[in-house]
C-alpha positions in Angstrom: 24.6 -12.3 -26.5 24.1 -10.2 -29.5 23.3 -6.5 -29.2 19.9 -7.0 -30.9 19.0 -9.7 -28.4 20.0 -7.4 -25.5 17.9 -4.6 -27.0 15.0 -7.0 -27.3 15.2 -8.2 -23.7 15.9 -4.9 -22.1 12.2 -3.7 -21.9 11.3 -7.0 -20.2 14.1 -6.7 -17.7 13.2 -3.0 -16.9 9.6 -4.1 -16.4 10.7 -6.8 -14.0 13.0 -4.6 -12.0 10.3 -1.9 -11.7 7.8 -4.4 -10.5 10.3 -5.8 -7.9 10.8 -2.3 -6.5 7.3 -1.0 -6.8 5.4 -3.9 -5.3 7.0 -3.8 -1.8 6.4 0.0 -1.8 2.8 -0.4 -2.7 2.4 -3.1 -0.1 3.9 -0.8 2.5 1.6 2.1 1.6 -1.4 -0.2 1.7 -0.5 -1.5 5.1 -0.1 2.0 6.4 -3.5 3.0 4.9 -5.2 0.0 6.5 -3.6 0.9 9.9 -4.8 4.5 9.7 -8.3 3.3 8.7 -8.3 0.9 11.7 -7.3 3.7 14.1 -9.9 6.0 12.6 -12.6 3.4 13.1 -11.5 2.8 16.7 -11.6 6.5 17.4 -15.1 6.8 15.8 -16.3 3.9 17.9 -14.9 5.5 21.1 -16.4 8.9 20.2 -19.8 7.3 19.6 -19.5 5.4 23.0 -18.6 8.7 24.7 -21.6 10.4 23.2 -23.9 7.6 24.3 -22.6 7.9 27.9 -23.2 11.7 27.8 -26.8 11.0 26.8 -27.5 8.6 29.6 
């Protein structure tokens, strides 16, 4: 492969490698955020239920 062809292909290769590394990390962060949101929603529902019981 000629040097000029390597230079031409390098940005595309770098882009693909960055995407391969970044996407799983983004997926992992998104999954953690969704889990934290779910826990927060459950806690909010439990707190609301507790307040209702106190008012009865």
